[in-house]
Biopython code that builds the backbone (N, CA, C, O; Angstrom):
import numpy as np
from Bio.PDB.StructureBuilder import StructureBuilder

atoms = [
    (1, "MET", "N", (0.853, -1.171, 0.000)),
    (1, "MET", "CA", (0.000, 0.000, 0.000)),
    (1, "MET", "C", (0.900, 1.235, 0.000)),
    (1, "MET", "O", (1.781, 1.381, 0.848)),
    (2, "THR", "N", (0.662, 2.110, -0.959)),
    (2, "THR", "CA", (1.442, 3.337, -1.053)),
    (2, "THR", "C", (0.503, 4.538, -1.017)),
    (2, "THR", "O", (-0.714, 4.396, -1.132)),
    (3, "ILE", "N", (1.081, 5.705, -0.859)),
    (3, "ILE", "CA", (0.275, 6.923, -0.883)),
    (3, "ILE", "C", (-0.397, 7.071, -2.249)),
    (3, "ILE", "O", (-1.529, 7.547, -2.334)),
    (4, "ALA", "N", (0.281, 6.673, -3.299)),
    (4, "ALA", "CA", (-0.323, 6.736, -4.640)),
    (4, "ALA", "C", (-1.554, 5.833, -4.720)),
    (4, "ALA", "O", (-2.577, 6.224, -5.283)),
    (5, "ASP", "N", (-1.455, 4.627, -4.158)),
    (5, "ASP", "CA", (-2.608, 3.713, -4.144)),
    (5, "ASP", "C", (-3.788, 4.351, -3.411)),
    (5, "ASP", "O", (-4.917, 4.332, -3.901)),
    (6, "ILE", "N", (-3.518, 4.910, -2.244)),
    (6, "ILE", "CA", (-4.572, 5.520, -1.437)),
    (6, "ILE", "C", (-5.178, 6.717, -2.170)),
    (6, "ILE", "O", (-6.386, 6.946, -2.104)),
    (7, "GLY", "N", (-4.341, 7.472, -2.863)),
    (7, "GLY", "CA", (-4.832, 8.646, -3.566)),
    (7, "GLY", "C", (-5.676, 8.329, -4.787)),
    (7, "GLY", "O", (-6.642, 9.038, -5.068)),
    (8, "ILE", "N", (-5.333, 7.288, -5.510)),
    (8, "ILE", "CA", (-6.020, 6.986, -6.766)),
    (8, "ILE", "C", (-7.189, 6.012, -6.585)),
    (8, "ILE", "O", (-8.097, 5.977, -7.415)),
    (9, "MET", "N", (-7.171, 5.229, -5.517)),
    (9, "MET", "CA", (-8.188, 4.191, -5.331)),
    (9, "MET", "C", (-9.621, 4.726, -5.385)),
    (9, "MET", "O", (-10.451, 4.110, -6.054)),
    (10, "PRO", "N", (-9.966, 5.849, -4.714)),
    (10, "PRO", "CA", (-11.361, 6.313, -4.803)),
    (10, "PRO", "C", (-11.799, 6.637, -6.232)),
    (10, "PRO", "O", (-12.961, 6.435, -6.586)),
    (11, "PHE", "N", (-10.877, 7.138, -7.050)),
    (11, "PHE", "CA", (-11.234, 7.480, -8.428)),
    (11, "PHE", "C", (-11.437, 6.227, -9.279)),
    (11, "PHE", "O", (-12.360, 6.168, -10.092)),
    (12, "VAL", "N", (-10.588, 5.243, -9.096)),
    (12, "VAL", "CA", (-10.743, 3.981, -9.836)),
    (12, "VAL", "C", (-12.028, 3.288, -9.383)),
    (12, "VAL", "O", (-12.781, 2.757, -10.200)),
    (13, "ARG", "N", (-12.266, 3.302, -8.077)),
    (13, "ARG", "CA", (-13.477, 2.683, -7.529)),
    (13, "ARG", "C", (-14.724, 3.339, -8.124)),
    (13, "ARG", "O", (-15.652, 2.645, -8.537)),
    (14, "GLN", "N", (-14.748, 4.664, -8.168)),
    (14, "GLN", "CA", (-15.900, 5.371, -8.714)),
    (14, "GLN", "C", (-16.062, 5.077, -10.205)),
    (14, "GLN", "O", (-17.176, 4.852, -10.678)),
    (15, "PHE", "N", (-14.958, 5.081, -10.940)),
    (15, "PHE", "CA", (-14.998, 4.769, -12.369)),
    (15, "PHE", "C", (-15.580, 3.372, -12.594)),
    (15, "PHE", "O", (-16.415, 3.173, -13.475)),
    (16, "ALA", "N", (-15.131, 2.413, -11.792)),
    (16, "ALA", "CA", (-15.607, 1.033, -11.946)),
    (16, "ALA", "C", (-17.082, 0.909, -11.601)),
    (16, "ALA", "O", (-17.789, 0.109, -12.213)),
    (17, "HIS", "N", (-17.559, 1.680, -10.636)),
    (17, "HIS", "CA", (-18.951, 1.562, -10.208)),
    (17, "HIS", "C", (-19.942, 2.206, -11.174)),
    (17, "HIS", "O", (-21.141, 1.933, -11.104)),
    (18, "VAL", "N", (-19.455, 3.052, -12.070)),
    (18, "VAL", "CA", (-20.360, 3.670, -13.047)),
    (18, "VAL", "C", (-20.964, 2.591, -13.941)),
    (18, "VAL", "O", (-22.165, 2.595, -14.210)),
    (19, "ASP", "N", (-20.118, 1.669, -14.399)),
    (19, "ASP", "CA", (-20.597, 0.552, -15.217)),
    (19, "ASP", "C", (-19.650, -0.626, -14.984)),
    (19, "ASP", "O", (-18.633, -0.762, -15.665)),
    (20, "ARG", "N", (-19.989, -1.454, -14.035)),
    (20, "ARG", "CA", (-19.111, -2.567, -13.648)),
    (20, "ARG", "C", (-18.844, -3.525, -14.800)),
    (20, "ARG", "O", (-17.722, -4.004, -14.967)),
    (21, "ASP", "N", (-19.864, -3.803, -15.588)),
    (21, "ASP", "CA", (-19.671, -4.738, -16.703)),
    (21, "ASP", "C", (-18.616, -4.212, -17.675)),
    (21, "ASP", "O", (-17.756, -4.964, -18.133)),
    (22, "VAL", "N", (-18.687, -2.935, -17.982)),
    (22, "VAL", "CA", (-17.692, -2.347, -18.888)),
    (22, "VAL", "C", (-16.316, -2.379, -18.243)),
    (22, "VAL", "O", (-15.344, -2.782, -18.883)),
    (23, "PHE", "N", (-16.216, -1.960, -16.980)),
    (23, "PHE", "CA", (-14.919, -1.934, -16.302)),
    (23, "PHE", "C", (-14.270, -3.315, -16.310)),
    (23, "PHE", "O", (-13.087, -3.442, -16.624)),
    (24, "TYR", "N", (-15.033, -4.345, -15.970)),
    (24, "TYR", "CA", (-14.452, -5.689, -15.896)),
    (24, "TYR", "C", (-14.285, -6.347, -17.269)),
    (24, "TYR", "O", (-13.696, -7.424, -17.370)),
    (25, "SER", "N", (-14.796, -5.710, -18.320)),
    (25, "SER", "CA", (-14.542, -6.226, -19.663)),
    (25, "SER", "C", (-13.337, -5.553, -20.321)),
    (25, "SER", "O", (-12.892, -5.987, -21.383)),
    (26, "LEU", "N", (-12.814, -4.511, -19.709)),
    (26, "LEU", "CA", (-11.651, -3.812, -20.258)),
    (26, "LEU", "C", (-10.407, -4.694, -20.151)),
    (26, "LEU", "O", (-10.344, -5.570, -19.289)),
    (27, "PRO", "N", (-9.424, -4.472, -21.012)),
    (27, "PRO", "CA", (-8.217, -5.306, -21.010)),
    (27, "PRO", "C", (-7.186, -4.849, -19.964)),
    (27, "PRO", "O", (-6.014, -4.636, -20.277)),
    (28, "TYR", "N", (-7.659, -4.704, -18.704)),
    (28, "TYR", "CA", (-6.774, -4.280, -17.613)),
    (28, "TYR", "C", (-6.900, -5.244, -16.434)),
    (28, "TYR", "O", (-7.355, -4.845, -15.362)),
    (29, "PRO", "N", (-6.509, -6.494, -16.613)),
    (29, "PRO", "CA", (-6.724, -7.476, -15.533)),
    (29, "PRO", "C", (-5.978, -7.126, -14.249)),
    (29, "PRO", "O", (-6.479, -7.403, -13.159)),
    (30, "LYS", "N", (-4.799, -6.526, -14.350)),
    (30, "LYS", "CA", (-4.061, -6.182, -13.125)),
    (30, "LYS", "C", (-4.763, -5.066, -12.360)),
    (30, "LYS", "O", (-4.778, -5.079, -11.129)),
    (31, "LEU", "N", (-5.340, -4.104, -13.067)),
    (31, "LEU", "CA", (-6.099, -3.043, -12.413)),
    (31, "LEU", "C", (-7.353, -3.615, -11.756)),
    (31, "LEU", "O", (-7.721, -3.209, -10.654)),
    (32, "GLN", "N", (-7.998, -4.545, -12.426)),
    (32, "GLN", "CA", (-9.209, -5.156, -11.877)),
    (32, "GLN", "C", (-8.881, -5.948, -10.608)),
    (32, "GLN", "O", (-9.630, -5.889, -9.633)),
    (33, "ILE", "N", (-7.794, -6.671, -10.613)),
    (33, "ILE", "CA", (-7.362, -7.416, -9.411)),
    (33, "ILE", "C", (-6.991, -6.439, -8.302)),
    (33, "ILE", "O", (-7.345, -6.643, -7.141)),
    (34, "TRP", "N", (-6.269, -5.367, -8.669)),
    (34, "TRP", "CA", (-5.872, -4.349, -7.705)),
    (34, "TRP", "C", (-7.106, -3.770, -7.013)),
    (34, "TRP", "O", (-7.124, -3.622, -5.791)),
    (35, "LEU", "N", (-8.138, -3.441, -7.800)),
    (35, "LEU", "CA", (-9.359, -2.885, -7.219)),
    (35, "LEU", "C", (-10.070, -3.908, -6.342)),
    (35, "LEU", "O", (-10.516, -3.571, -5.246)),
    (36, "LYS", "N", (-10.181, -5.140, -6.799)),
    (36, "LYS", "CA", (-10.830, -6.174, -5.976)),
    (36, "LYS", "C", (-10.116, -6.337, -4.640)),
    (36, "LYS", "O", (-10.763, -6.507, -3.606)),
    (37, "ASN", "N", (-8.784, -6.286, -4.657)),
    (37, "ASN", "CA", (-8.026, -6.381, -3.408)),
    (37, "ASN", "C", (-8.308, -5.194, -2.493)),
    (37, "ASN", "O", (-8.453, -5.357, -1.281)),
    (38, "TRP", "N", (-8.385, -4.007, -3.075)),
    (38, "TRP", "CA", (-8.697, -2.824, -2.276)),
    (38, "TRP", "C", (-10.101, -2.906, -1.693)),
    (38, "TRP", "O", (-10.312, -2.532, -0.539)),
    (39, "LEU", "N", (-11.047, -3.379, -2.460)),
    (39, "LEU", "CA", (-12.426, -3.458, -1.967)),
    (39, "LEU", "C", (-12.572, -4.459, -0.826)),
    (39, "LEU", "O", (-13.532, -4.390, -0.058)),
    (40, "ALA", "N", (-11.624, -5.390, -0.712)),
    (40, "ALA", "CA", (-11.640, -6.359, 0.389)),
    (40, "ALA", "C", (-10.801, -5.879, 1.573)),
    (40, "ALA", "O", (-10.810, -6.521, 2.624)),
    (41, "HIS", "N", (-10.086, -4.780, 1.432)),
    (41, "HIS", "CA", (-9.184, -4.272, 2.461)),
    (41, "HIS", "C", (-9.976, -3.496, 3.526)),
    (41, "HIS", "O", (-10.945, -2.814, 3.190)),
    (42, "PRO", "N", (-9.577, -3.589, 4.809)),
    (42, "PRO", "CA", (-10.279, -2.836, 5.864)),
    (42, "PRO", "C", (-10.280, -1.320, 5.646)),
    (42, "PRO", "O", (-11.151, -0.628, 6.173)),
    (43, "PHE", "N", (-9.331, -0.800, 4.890)),
    (43, "PHE", "CA", (-9.279, 0.640, 4.621)),
    (43, "PHE", "C", (-10.572, 1.143, 3.988)),
    (43, "PHE", "O", (-10.949, 2.298, 4.186)),
    (44, "ILE", "N", (-11.239, 0.303, 3.244)),
    (44, "ILE", "CA", (-12.456, 0.706, 2.529)),
    (44, "ILE", "C", (-13.544, 1.154, 3.503)),
    (44, "ILE", "O", (-14.452, 1.890, 3.118)),
    (45, "GLN", "N", (-13.462, 0.716, 4.761)),
    (45, "GLN", "CA", (-14.448, 1.135, 5.769)),
    (45, "GLN", "C", (-14.437, 2.643, 5.974)),
    (45, "GLN", "O", (-15.438, 3.215, 6.406)),
    (46, "ALA", "N", (-13.323, 3.290, 5.671)),
    (46, "ALA", "CA", (-13.231, 4.745, 5.802)),
    (46, "ALA", "C", (-14.082, 5.452, 4.754)),
    (46, "ALA", "O", (-14.299, 6.661, 4.841)),
    (47, "MET", "N", (-14.560, 4.711, 3.775)),
    (47, "MET", "CA", (-15.330, 5.313, 2.683)),
    (47, "MET", "C", (-16.821, 4.995, 2.785)),
    (47, "MET", "O", (-17.528, 5.002, 1.777)),
    (48, "THR", "N", (-17.296, 4.719, 3.993)),
    (48, "THR", "CA", (-18.702, 4.422, 4.191)),
    (48, "THR", "C", (-19.547, 5.620, 3.773)),
    (48, "THR", "O", (-19.249, 6.757, 4.139)),
    (49, "LYS", "N", (-20.589, 5.361, 3.017)),
    (49, "LYS", "CA", (-21.472, 6.441, 2.571)),
    (49, "LYS", "C", (-22.609, 6.604, 3.571)),
    (49, "LYS", "O", (-23.195, 5.630, 4.043)),
    (50, "PHE", "N", (-22.896, 7.839, 3.873)),
    (50, "PHE", "CA", (-23.994, 8.185, 4.761)),
    (50, "PHE", "C", (-24.945, 9.098, 4.019)),
    (50, "PHE", "O", (-24.541, 9.824, 3.110)),
    (51, "GLN", "N", (-26.209, 9.062, 4.405)),
    (51, "GLN", "CA", (-27.172, 10.006, 3.854)),
    (51, "GLN", "C", (-26.795, 11.398, 4.335)),
    (51, "GLN", "O", (-26.325, 11.545, 5.463)),
    (52, "PRO", "N", (-26.987, 12.416, 3.520)),
    (52, "PRO", "CA", (-26.700, 13.775, 3.980)),
    (52, "PRO", "C", (-27.520, 14.101, 5.222)),
    (52, "PRO", "O", (-28.710, 13.798, 5.302)),
    (53, "TRP", "N", (-26.860, 14.719, 6.174)),
    (53, "TRP", "CA", (-27.532, 15.069, 7.418)),
    (53, "TRP", "C", (-28.567, 16.150, 7.173)),
    (53, "TRP", "O", (-28.316, 17.107, 6.441)),
    (54, "GLN", "N", (-29.723, 15.996, 7.784)),
    (54, "GLN", "CA", (-30.804, 16.973, 7.690)),
    (54, "GLN", "C", (-31.069, 17.535, 9.083)),
    (54, "GLN", "O", (-30.879, 16.840, 10.081)),
    (55, "ASP", "N", (-31.500, 18.774, 9.149)),
    (55, "ASP", "CA", (-31.842, 19.385, 10.425)),
    (55, "ASP", "C", (-32.877, 18.508, 11.133)),
    (55, "ASP", "O", (-33.901, 18.149, 10.552)),
    (56, "GLY", "N", (-32.600, 18.174, 12.375)),
    (56, "GLY", "CA", (-33.495, 17.322, 13.151)),
    (56, "GLY", "C", (-33.063, 15.866, 13.194)),
    (56, "GLY", "O", (-33.568, 15.100, 14.014)),
    (57, "ASP", "N", (-32.130, 15.464, 12.318)),
    (57, "ASP", "CA", (-31.624, 14.088, 12.318)),
    (57, "ASP", "C", (-30.770, 13.843, 13.558)),
    (57, "ASP", "O", (-30.205, 14.769, 14.141)),
    (58, "GLU", "N", (-30.694, 12.593, 13.937)),
    (58, "GLU", "CA", (-29.777, 12.199, 15.022)),
    (58, "GLU", "C", (-28.356, 12.437, 14.558)),
    (58, "GLU", "O", (-28.062, 12.275, 13.373)),
    (59, "PRO", "N", (-27.463, 12.819, 15.464)),
    (59, "PRO", "CA", (-26.061, 12.984, 15.066)),
    (59, "PRO", "C", (-25.464, 11.645, 14.647)),
    (59, "PRO", "O", (-25.837, 10.597, 15.173)),
    (60, "VAL", "N", (-24.552, 11.690, 13.712)),
    (60, "VAL", "CA", (-23.828, 10.492, 13.274)),
    (60, "VAL", "C", (-22.536, 10.434, 14.076)),
    (60, "VAL", "O", (-21.717, 11.351, 14.012)),
    (61, "ILE", "N", (-22.359, 9.363, 14.826)),
    (61, "ILE", "CA", (-21.154, 9.166, 15.620)),
    (61, "ILE", "C", (-20.263, 8.187, 14.860)),
    (61, "ILE", "O", (-20.637, 7.035, 14.642)),
    (62, "PHE", "N", (-19.090, 8.652, 14.462)),
    (62, "PHE", "CA", (-18.176, 7.814, 13.714)),
    (62, "PHE", "C", (-17.397, 6.937, 14.674)),
    (62, "PHE", "O", (-17.047, 7.382, 15.767)),
    (63, "PRO", "N", (-17.113, 5.679, 14.284)),
    (63, "PRO", "CA", (-16.345, 4.803, 15.158)),
    (63, "PRO", "C", (-14.944, 5.369, 15.375)),
    (63, "PRO", "O", (-14.354, 5.997, 14.495)),
    (64, "SER", "N", (-14.439, 5.121, 16.581)),
    (64, "SER", "CA", (-13.092, 5.626, 16.886)),
    (64, "SER", "C", (-12.056, 4.560, 16.703)),
    (64, "SER", "O", (-10.869, 4.809, 16.915)),
]
sb = StructureBuilder()
sb.init_structure("model")
sb.init_model(0)
sb.init_chain("A")
sb.init_seg("    ")
for serial, (resi, resn, name, xyz) in enumerate(atoms, 1):
    if name == "N":
        sb.init_residue(resn, " ", resi, " ")
    sb.init_atom(name, np.array(xyz, "f"), 0.0, 1.0, " ", f" {name:<3s}", serial, name[0])
structure = sb.get_structure()
């Protein structure tokens, strides 16, 4: 894991999620394996998506 990996992973992940079938049909097997490994890594927990907070909602407490 390098700083470059951490920096580029969200962009590759987003690109792949736009159309997974297209992404996995591209001739980039090493990139596809790299992404699959990242998606299985505990670091991905830092990218949990939450609904936007609205006035009156309960506060979101992030794990420490």
